[in-house]
C-alpha positions as CSV (number, residue, x, y, z in Angstrom):
1,M,-26.7,-43.1,-46.3
2,D,-25.0,-43.1,-49.7
3,D,-23.6,-46.2,-51.2
4,P,-19.9,-46.6,-50.4
5,S,-19.1,-47.2,-54.0
6,G,-20.1,-43.7,-54.8
7,S,-17.9,-42.1,-52.1
8,P,-15.5,-39.4,-53.3
9,T,-12.6,-41.2,-51.7
10,S,-13.4,-44.7,-53.0
11,G,-11.1,-46.0,-55.7
12,K,-13.6,-48.4,-57.4
13,G,-17.0,-47.6,-58.9
14,R,-16.5,-43.9,-58.3
15,A,-19.7,-42.1,-59.4
16,S,-19.7,-39.0,-61.4
17,L,-20.1,-35.7,-59.7
18,F,-23.4,-35.0,-61.4
19,S,-24.7,-38.5,-61.6
20,N,-26.3,-38.4,-58.1
21,S,-27.1,-34.7,-58.0
22,L,-28.3,-33.1,-61.2
23,F,-29.8,-36.1,-62.9
24,P,-31.2,-38.4,-60.2
25,S,-32.6,-41.8,-61.1
26,T,-36.4,-42.1,-61.3
27,S,-36.2,-45.0,-59.0
28,P,-34.1,-44.0,-56.0
29,K,-32.2,-46.6,-54.0
30,S,-33.8,-48.2,-51.0
31,G,-33.1,-46.5,-47.8
32,R,-32.2,-43.2,-49.4
33,R,-34.3,-40.2,-48.3
34,P,-35.9,-38.3,-51.1
35,S,-34.2,-34.9,-51.7
36,S,-37.5,-33.0,-51.7
37,P,-41.2,-33.8,-51.2
38,S,-42.1,-31.7,-54.1
39,V,-40.2,-33.8,-56.5
40,Y,-41.6,-37.2,-55.6
41,S,-45.0,-36.1,-54.3
42,S,-48.1,-37.1,-56.3
43,S,-49.6,-33.6,-56.9
44,P,-52.5,-33.0,-59.3
45,P,-51.5,-32.2,-62.8
46,S,-51.3,-28.5,-63.1
47,D,-49.0,-26.3,-65.2
48,M,-48.3,-23.9,-62.4
49,S,-47.6,-26.6,-59.8
50,S,-45.4,-28.5,-62.1
51,S,-43.4,-25.4,-63.1
52,R,-43.0,-24.4,-59.4
53,S,-42.0,-27.9,-58.4
54,G,-39.5,-28.1,-61.3
55,E,-37.9,-24.8,-60.1
56,V,-37.7,-26.0,-56.5
57,G,-36.3,-29.4,-57.6
58,L,-33.7,-27.8,-59.9
59,F,-32.6,-25.4,-57.1
60,Q,-32.2,-28.2,-54.6
61,Q,-30.4,-30.4,-57.1
62,T,-28.0,-27.5,-57.8
63,S,-27.3,-26.9,-54.1
64,M,-26.7,-30.6,-53.6
65,A,-24.3,-30.6,-56.5
66,L,-22.3,-27.7,-55.0
67,Q,-22.2,-29.4,-51.6
68,S,-21.0,-32.6,-53.2
69,F,-18.4,-30.7,-55.2
70,A,-17.1,-28.9,-52.1
71,I,-16.9,-32.1,-50.1
72,E,-15.1,-34.0,-52.9
73,S,-12.6,-31.1,-53.4
74,V,-11.7,-31.1,-49.7
75,L,-11.4,-34.9,-49.5
76,S,-9.3,-35.1,-52.7
77,A,-7.1,-32.2,-51.6
78,S,-6.4,-33.9,-48.2
79,A,-5.9,-37.3,-49.8
80,A,-3.5,-36.5,-52.7
81,P,-2.6,-32.9,-53.5
82,P,-2.7,-32.6,-57.3
83,R,0.0,-30.0,-57.4
84,L,2.6,-32.5,-56.1
85,P,4.2,-34.7,-58.8
86,V,3.5,-38.4,-58.4
87,A,6.2,-41.1,-58.5
88,E,5.2,-42.3,-61.9
89,N,6.0,-38.9,-63.5
90,K,9.5,-38.7,-62.0
91,V,12.5,-39.7,-63.9
92,P,13.9,-42.9,-62.3
93,L,17.3,-42.8,-60.5
94,S,20.1,-43.3,-62.9
95,L,23.8,-42.8,-62.4
96,P,24.5,-41.4,-65.9
97,T,21.5,-38.9,-65.5
98,T,22.8,-37.9,-62.1
99,T,26.3,-37.3,-63.4
100,K,25.0,-35.3,-66.4
101,N,22.7,-33.2,-64.3
102,F,25.3,-32.5,-61.6
103,R,27.9,-31.5,-64.2
104,G,25.4,-29.1,-65.8
105,F,24.4,-27.7,-62.4
106,V,28.0,-27.0,-61.5
107,Q,28.6,-25.2,-64.8
108,K,25.4,-23.2,-64.9
109,S,24.9,-22.3,-61.2
110,G,27.2,-19.3,-61.4
111,P,24.6,-16.6,-61.7
112,M,22.8,-17.9,-58.7
113,F,25.9,-17.8,-56.5
114,W,26.8,-14.4,-58.0
115,F,23.5,-13.0,-56.8
116,Q,24.0,-14.6,-53.4
117,D,27.5,-13.1,-53.1
118,G,26.1,-9.7,-54.0
119,V,23.4,-9.9,-51.4
120,E,25.9,-11.0,-48.7
121,A,28.3,-8.3,-49.7
122,T,25.6,-5.7,-49.4
123,L,24.4,-6.9,-46.0
124,M,27.9,-7.3,-44.7
125,W,28.9,-3.7,-45.6
126,Q,31.8,-4.6,-47.8
127,D,31.1,-1.5,-49.8
128,T,29.8,1.2,-47.5
129,S,28.5,3.5,-50.2
130,W,26.7,0.6,-52.0
131,T,25.0,-0.5,-48.7
132,L,23.9,3.0,-47.9
133,M,22.4,3.3,-51.4
134,W,20.3,0.2,-50.8
135,M,19.3,1.4,-47.4
136,A,18.0,4.6,-49.0
137,I,16.2,2.6,-51.7
138,W,14.5,0.5,-49.1
139,A,13.5,3.6,-47.1
140,M,11.8,5.0,-50.2
141,V,10.1,1.6,-50.9
142,S,8.8,1.5,-47.3
143,I,7.3,5.0,-47.7
144,Y,6.0,4.4,-51.2
145,P,5.3,0.6,-51.7
146,W,4.0,1.3,-55.3
147,L,7.7,1.7,-56.3
148,L,7.9,-2.1,-56.3
149,L,6.0,-2.0,-59.6
150,L,9.0,-0.2,-61.1
151,A,11.4,-3.0,-60.1
152,P,11.0,-5.2,-63.3
153,S,11.6,-2.4,-65.7
154,T,14.4,-0.9,-63.6
155,I,16.2,-4.3,-63.4
156,L,15.9,-4.6,-67.2
157,S,17.3,-1.1,-67.7
158,V,20.2,-1.8,-65.5
159,I,21.0,-5.1,-67.3
160,L,20.9,-3.3,-70.7
161,V,23.2,-0.5,-69.4
162,M,25.7,-3.0,-68.0
163,T,25.7,-5.1,-71.2
164,H,26.2,-1.9,-73.2
165,R,29.2,-0.9,-71.1
166,A,30.6,-4.3,-71.6
167,R,30.3,-4.2,-75.4
168,Y,31.0,-0.5,-76.0
169,Q,34.0,0.5,-73.9
170,D,34.5,4.1,-72.8
171,T,36.9,6.2,-75.0
172,M,35.4,9.6,-74.3
173,T,37.4,10.4,-71.2
174,P,40.9,10.7,-72.9
175,N,39.3,12.6,-75.8
176,I,37.7,15.0,-73.3
177,V,41.0,15.7,-71.6
178,R,42.8,16.2,-74.9
179,M,39.9,18.1,-76.5
180,E,40.0,15.9,-79.6
181,V,37.4,14.3,-81.8
182,P,37.0,10.6,-80.9
183,K,38.7,8.1,-83.1
184,S,36.9,5.7,-85.4
185,P,35.2,2.8,-83.6
186,S,37.2,0.3,-85.8
187,S,40.5,1.6,-84.4
188,K,41.6,-0.5,-81.5
189,A,44.8,1.4,-80.7
190,R,44.6,2.6,-77.1
191,S,47.7,3.8,-75.3
192,A,48.4,3.4,-71.7
193,D,48.3,7.1,-71.2
194,D,44.6,7.1,-72.4
195,K,43.7,4.7,-69.6
196,A,45.2,6.8,-66.9
197,L,43.5,10.1,-67.9
198,T,40.5,11.3,-66.0
199,A,38.3,14.2,-66.8
200,S,36.9,16.8,-64.5
201,P,33.3,18.1,-64.7
202,A,34.5,21.4,-66.1
203,E,36.4,19.6,-68.9
204,V,33.4,17.5,-69.7
205,L,31.2,20.6,-70.0
206,A,33.8,22.3,-72.2
207,Y,34.1,19.3,-74.4
208,S,30.3,19.0,-74.9
209,T,30.1,22.6,-76.0
210,T,33.1,22.4,-78.3
211,F,32.2,19.1,-80.0
212,P,28.4,18.8,-79.5
213,T,28.0,16.0,-82.1
214,S,30.8,13.8,-81.1
215,T,29.4,10.9,-79.1
216,G,32.0,8.2,-79.7
217,E,30.8,4.7,-79.5
218,G,34.1,3.4,-78.2
219,F,35.8,0.1,-78.9
220,V,33.2,-2.5,-80.0
221,Q,33.5,-5.8,-78.2
222,P,31.7,-9.0,-78.9
223,P,28.2,-9.3,-77.3
224,L,27.8,-11.1,-74.1
225,V,26.6,-14.7,-74.5
226,P,26.2,-17.5,-72.0
227,N,29.5,-19.2,-71.6
228,P,29.4,-21.9,-68.8
229,P,32.9,-22.7,-67.5
230,H,34.4,-26.0,-68.6
231,E,35.6,-28.7,-66.3
232,G,39.0,-28.0,-64.8
233,T,38.8,-24.2,-64.9
234,V,39.0,-21.9,-61.9
235,K,35.4,-20.8,-62.3
236,Y,34.2,-24.4,-62.4
237,Y,35.9,-25.1,-59.1
238,E,34.5,-21.9,-57.6
239,N,31.0,-23.1,-58.5
240,L,31.8,-26.5,-57.0
241,R,32.9,-24.8,-53.8
242,D,29.8,-22.7,-53.6
243,I,27.7,-25.8,-54.0
244,Q,29.5,-27.5,-51.2
245,N,28.8,-24.4,-49.0
246,M,25.2,-24.4,-50.0
247,M,24.9,-28.1,-48.9
248,R,26.3,-27.1,-45.5
249,M,23.9,-24.3,-45.3
250,I,20.9,-26.6,-45.9
251,I,22.3,-29.1,-43.3
252,D,22.7,-26.3,-40.7
253,G,19.2,-25.0,-41.4
254,Y,17.8,-28.5,-41.0
255,D,19.7,-28.9,-37.7
256,L,18.4,-25.5,-36.6
257,L,14.8,-26.4,-37.2
258,A,14.9,-30.0,-36.0
259,P,14.7,-29.2,-32.2
260,T,11.3,-27.6,-32.9
261,V,9.8,-30.9,-34.0
262,P,9.0,-32.1,-30.5
263,Y,6.8,-29.0,-30.0
264,L,4.8,-29.8,-33.1
265,N,4.4,-33.6,-33.2
266,W,2.2,-34.0,-30.1
267,S,4.8,-36.0,-28.3
268,S,3.7,-34.0,-25.3
269,Y,0.0,-33.5,-25.7
270,S,-0.3,-30.5,-23.3
271,R,2.6,-28.7,-24.8
272,S,1.4,-29.0,-28.4
273,L,-2.1,-28.2,-27.3
274,H,-1.0,-24.9,-25.7
275,I,0.9,-24.0,-28.9
276,L,-2.2,-24.6,-30.9
277,Q,-4.3,-22.5,-28.5
278,L,-1.7,-19.7,-28.7
279,A,-1.7,-19.8,-32.5
280,L,-5.5,-19.6,-32.7
281,L,-5.5,-16.8,-30.1
282,T,-2.9,-14.9,-32.1
283,N,-4.9,-15.2,-35.3
284,V,-8.0,-13.8,-33.6
285,L,-6.0,-10.9,-32.1
286,L,-4.3,-10.1,-35.4
287,F,-7.6,-10.2,-37.2
288,F,-8.7,-7.2,-35.2
289,I,-5.3,-5.5,-34.8
290,A,-3.9,-6.0,-38.4
291,P,-5.9,-3.1,-40.0
292,Y,-4.4,-0.6,-37.5
293,L,-0.7,-1.7,-37.8
294,P,1.7,0.8,-39.3
295,Y,2.9,-1.3,-42.1
296,H,5.2,1.4,-43.5
297,A,7.0,1.7,-40.2
298,V,7.2,-2.1,-39.9
299,M,8.7,-2.5,-43.3
300,F,11.2,0.4,-42.7
301,L,12.4,-0.9,-39.3
302,A,12.6,-4.5,-40.5
303,G,14.7,-3.7,-43.6
304,E,16.9,-1.1,-42.0
305,G,17.3,-3.4,-39.0
306,A,18.7,-6.2,-41.2
307,F,21.4,-3.8,-42.5
308,I,22.2,-2.4,-39.0
309,L,22.5,-5.9,-37.4
310,N,25.0,-7.0,-40.0
311,H,27.2,-3.9,-39.5
312,P,30.8,-4.7,-38.4
313,W,30.3,-2.6,-35.3
314,T,27.0,-4.1,-34.2
315,K,28.3,-7.5,-33.0
316,P,31.1,-6.1,-30.8
317,A,28.6,-3.6,-29.4
318,L,26.1,-6.3,-28.6
319,E,28.7,-8.5,-27.0
320,G,29.9,-5.6,-24.8
321,L,26.3,-4.8,-23.8
322,A,25.6,-8.4,-22.9
323,K,28.8,-8.5,-20.8
324,R,27.8,-5.3,-19.1
325,I,24.3,-6.7,-18.4
326,H,25.8,-9.8,-16.7
327,T,28.3,-7.8,-14.6
328,S,26.2,-4.9,-13.5
329,R,23.6,-4.8,-10.7
330,E,20.8,-3.6,-13.0
331,G,21.6,-6.2,-15.6
332,R,21.5,-9.0,-13.1
333,K,18.2,-7.7,-11.9
334,L,16.8,-7.8,-15.4
335,I,18.1,-11.3,-16.0
336,K,16.7,-12.5,-12.7
337,I,13.3,-11.0,-13.5
338,A,13.3,-12.5,-17.0
339,K,14.2,-16.0,-15.6
340,E,11.5,-15.8,-13.0
341,G,9.0,-14.7,-15.7
342,G,9.9,-17.6,-17.9
343,H,9.7,-19.9,-14.9
344,K,6.2,-18.7,-14.1
345,V,5.1,-19.3,-17.7
346,R,6.5,-22.9,-17.5
347,E,4.8,-23.4,-14.2
348,W,1.5,-22.1,-15.5
349,I,1.7,-24.5,-18.4
350,E,2.6,-27.4,-16.2
351,Q,-0.2,-26.6,-13.7
352,D,-2.7,-26.3,-16.5
353,R,-2.3,-30.0,-17.3
354,L,-3.0,-31.2,-13.7
355,D,-6.1,-33.2,-13.2
356,D,-9.2,-31.6,-11.6
357,H,-8.9,-33.9,-8.5
358,V,-5.5,-32.4,-7.8
359,W,-6.9,-28.9,-7.6
360,E,-9.9,-30.0,-5.6
361,R,-7.8,-31.8,-2.9
362,G,-5.0,-29.1,-2.9
363,W,-1.4,-29.5,-3.7
364,R,2.0,-28.0,-2.9
365,N,5.6,-28.1,-4.1
366,V,8.1,-30.2,-2.1
367,E,11.6,-28.9,-2.4
368,M,15.0,-30.6,-2.3
369,F,18.4,-29.0,-2.6
370,E,21.3,-30.6,-4.5
371,N,24.8,-29.7,-3.1
372,E,28.1,-30.1,-5.0
373,R,31.7,-29.1,-4.5
374,F,34.4,-28.3,-7.1
375,L,37.7,-30.1,-7.1
376,P,40.5,-29.7,-9.7
377,S,41.1,-32.7,-11.8
378,K,44.8,-32.9,-10.8
379,R,43.8,-33.4,-7.2
380,A,41.1,-35.9,-7.9
381,A,41.9,-39.5,-7.1
382,S,39.7,-42.3,-8.4
383,S,40.7,-44.7,-5.7
384,S,39.2,-42.5,-3.0
385,G,36.0,-41.9,-4.9
386,V,36.7,-38.2,-5.5
387,V,35.7,-36.9,-9.0
388,G,37.3,-34.0,-10.7
389,G,35.1,-31.0,-11.4
390,W,31.7,-30.4,-9.9
391,S,30.3,-33.4,-8.1
392,A,28.5,-34.4,-4.9
393,H,31.2,-37.0,-4.3
394,N,33.7,-34.2,-3.5
395,L,31.8,-33.0,-0.4
396,R,33.9,-33.0,2.7
397,M,33.3,-35.2,5.7
398,G,31.0,-33.5,8.2
399,E,29.5,-30.9,5.8
400,R,26.3,-30.9,3.8
401,M,24.8,-34.0,2.5
402,P,24.4,-34.4,-1.3
403,W,20.6,-33.9,-0.8
404,T,19.0,-31.8,1.9
405,K,15.5,-30.6,2.5
406,G,16.5,-27.2,3.9
407,P,18.2,-24.4,1.9
408,D,20.8,-23.9,4.5
409,G,22.1,-27.5,4.1
410,W,22.0,-28.2,7.8
411,S,18.3,-28.7,8.4
412,S,17.5,-31.2,11.2
413,D,14.8,-32.6,9.0
414,Q,17.1,-34.7,7.0
415,V,16.0,-36.8,4.0
416,E,14.4,-40.0,5.1
417,V,15.2,-42.8,2.7
418,L,12.7,-45.4,1.8
419,P,13.6,-49.0,2.4
420,G,15.6,-50.4,-0.4
421,H,16.5,-47.0,-1.9
422,K,19.7,-45.0,-1.7
423,I,19.9,-41.2,-2.1
424,D,22.5,-40.4,-4.8
425,I,23.2,-37.9,-7.4
426,S,20.0,-38.5,-9.3
427,R,16.8,-36.7,-10.3
428,Q,14.6,-39.4,-8.9
429,V,15.0,-38.8,-5.2
430,A,13.2,-41.4,-3.1
431,M,11.8,-39.9,0.1
432,K,8.8,-40.1,2.4
433,L,6.1,-37.5,2.6
434,E,4.2,-36.3,5.6
435,P,1.1,-38.2,6.5
436,G,-1.9,-37.1,4.4
437,W,0.2,-36.3,1.3
438,E,1.1,-38.3,-1.8
439,W,3.0,-37.6,-5.0
440,V,1.0,-36.3,-8.0
441,P,0.8,-39.1,-10.5
442,G,3.0,-38.6,-13.5
443,D,4.9,-35.6,-11.9
444,E,8.7,-36.0,-11.5
445,W,11.4,-33.9,-9.9
446,R,12.2,-30.8,-11.9
447,I,14.8,-28.0,-11.5
448,D,13.7,-24.6,-10.2
449,W,14.9,-22.6,-13.2
450,G,13.5,-19.3,-11.9
451,G,15.6,-19.2,-8.8
452,S,13.1,-17.2,-6.7
453,W,14.7,-18.8,-3.6
454,S,18.0,-16.9,-4.3
455,A,18.5,-13.2,-4.0
456,V,21.3,-13.3,-6.6
457,G,19.4,-15.5,-9.1
458,V,20.7,-18.7,-10.7
459,D,22.6,-19.6,-13.8
460,D,21.3,-21.4,-16.8
461,E,21.4,-24.8,-15.0
462,G,19.7,-23.5,-11.9
463,Y,22.8,-23.3,-9.7
464,V,23.9,-20.7,-7.1
465,Y,27.7,-20.6,-6.6
466,T,29.4,-20.0,-3.3
467,D,32.9,-20.1,-1.9
468,S,34.5,-22.9,0.0
469,S,32.5,-22.1,3.2
470,W,29.2,-21.8,1.3
471,Q,29.2,-18.0,1.6
472,K,29.3,-15.1,-0.9
473,P,26.7,-16.4,-3.4
474,A,26.6,-15.5,-7.0
475,S,24.7,-16.6,-10.1
476,Y,27.9,-17.5,-11.9
477,A,31.0,-19.5,-11.3
478,Y,33.4,-16.7,-10.4
479,G,37.1,-17.4,-10.6
480,H,36.7,-20.1,-13.2
481,G,37.0,-18.0,-16.3
482,G,34.7,-18.5,-19.2
483,G,33.9,-14.8,-19.6
484,V,32.3,-14.3,-16.2
485,P,33.7,-12.0,-13.5
486,D,36.4,-13.3,-11.2
487,Y,34.6,-12.2,-8.0
488,P,31.1,-12.4,-6.5
489,P,28.8,-9.5,-6.6
490,S,29.2,-7.0,-3.8
491,I,26.7,-6.3,-1.1
492,F,25.7,-3.1,-2.8
493,D,25.0,-5.0,-6.0
494,M,22.2,-6.7,-4.2
495,E,20.8,-3.9,-2.1
496,G,17.2,-3.1,-2.6
497,D,16.4,-6.6,-3.7
498,G,14.7,-7.4,-0.4
499,D,11.4,-5.9,-1.6
500,Q,11.5,-7.8,-4.8
501,D,12.1,-11.2,-3.3
502,T,8.6,-11.8,-2.1
503,L,8.1,-14.9,-4.2
504,V,10.2,-17.1,-2.0
505,D,8.3,-20.1,-0.6
506,D,7.3,-20.1,3.0
507,D,9.0,-23.4,3.8
508,G,12.3,-22.5,2.1
509,E,13.7,-19.0,2.7
510,S,17.0,-18.1,1.0
511,D,20.1,-18.4,3.1
512,V,21.7,-15.6,1.1
513,R,20.2,-12.7,3.1
514,S,21.0,-14.5,6.4
515,T,24.6,-14.9,5.5
516,L,25.2,-11.3,4.3
517,P,26.1,-9.0,7.2
518,P,25.4,-5.3,6.7
519,L,28.4,-3.4,5.4
520,S,29.1,0.3,5.7
521,M,29.3,2.5,2.7
522,G,32.6,2.2,0.8
523,V,33.4,-1.4,2.0
524,I,33.6,-3.8,-1.0
525,D,33.1,-7.5,-0.4
526,H,35.5,-8.6,-3.1
527,D,38.5,-10.8,-2.8
528,P,40.4,-11.2,-6.1
529,K,41.9,-14.5,-5.1
530,M,38.7,-16.3,-4.1
531,R,36.7,-18.5,-6.5
532,A,33.5,-20.5,-6.3
533,E,34.1,-24.0,-4.9
534,T,30.5,-25.0,-3.9
535,R,27.2,-24.7,-5.6
536,R,23.6,-25.8,-5.0
537,R,20.3,-25.8,-6.7
538,R,16.7,-26.5,-5.9
539,W,14.5,-29.3,-7.2
540,L,10.7,-29.3,-6.9
541,R,8.0,-32.0,-7.1
542,R,4.3,-31.6,-6.6
543,A,2.4,-33.5,-3.8
544,V,-1.3,-33.7,-3.4
545,R,-3.5,-34.3,-0.3
546,T,-4.8,-37.9,0.1
547,S,-8.4,-38.5,-0.4
548,A,-8.8,-40.0,3.1
């Protein structure tokens, strides 16, 4: 093994790249294996053998040098990227320097915010014709990507035309209308009537044929030069306002990305491992699929979609569509299928991290139902233990317990409490298991987000809402406002769901189908005055067979 002093990462006694490769010492270090037998072998003196051995030795030395260079490059890149500035090269923190730079940034950041405002105005359809023009330009670029090569020269031409119009103002229009030769460029007299005149295309054609040599430069203005706004001016405060909004934008972007950190920092090993596996699998698939992707269509749809999504009509249309999805039977079916699909993916990820002995012994899900009742805050009294809003403390005497094993809430197999524990509104429910079963180590109670036990689905928190008598289920708190319907779904909204609800556990059938009597056609099960006053959701925990 090499001497540590010659390691690429060592700070002291770092050897040269070619000192150990191209020009090796005649007396190699002890314990170091010779690079080639042909170099150090005692062959008979011969011109041919010495020439051949020299070629082989040079080839091996060159290969060793390349390998050392590659290893050193990788190690140095991982240790300290040379592209990043080091602390010694940075200007130290200074209040005068900060004040000077900030003042200059406020004064000279106007073009950046002007460009930002232009992009936002284009995307927000503040000028319909302007936005449509850019949509057409993007469509042409999507079809012919080589048009992007024309962008630099086109931008330069537009800048020159705009600066020309700023310096040489238009005086041709009033002359065309009056059929007169333009005045001298030095003349600055311009009446109000000249500004109001407009020429038609026919007048322009007639003027060009009558005075073909009269171009008319117009009134010459001073050339445009950089003129940063001074402190105290309106433009200065506008730039300061834009800087303030840019700071808020950076803060919002940081807060938007911060929740993704737990998925990437290996705080949950199985979760980050699955993300890594998915990323690698995606790379492999894209490696074979990428050559066949229609990039022109992808560019076209992505660019035009950005314009369409920012149209003033798009947001109200999407809100109406979302409301329609939540209130229609087909929409609720789609939401239910999507939630169950997401729940299956989460379950698959959780099951993948189970130990092998759990699969070998066999395991099952133990279910527990949490029951709550709603009580308005004005009727809640702290002395009686009643809590306003949704709470298990609001359950009436003689009705369901806060926690029950059966979905109907009246199962005779009540929760058996372990000695020294008390069942309360908590995720950690202490209960006994049947003989021969034990809890999976490290697994805790979790909410059934999919809601496969309910024919109407569940809300974002896993609840199913019912009326005061635990009837008329819905996946939303009807009668409580908040943009949801004021009534539960009718019987006909749920017809045909019986064939799709085959994923319900054998030990926990839904009580929805048992509490919904068949209705004749035309009868609507709606009561405008009713509202959801009770709700329940299912908790699951895995249990494994004991080894005995």
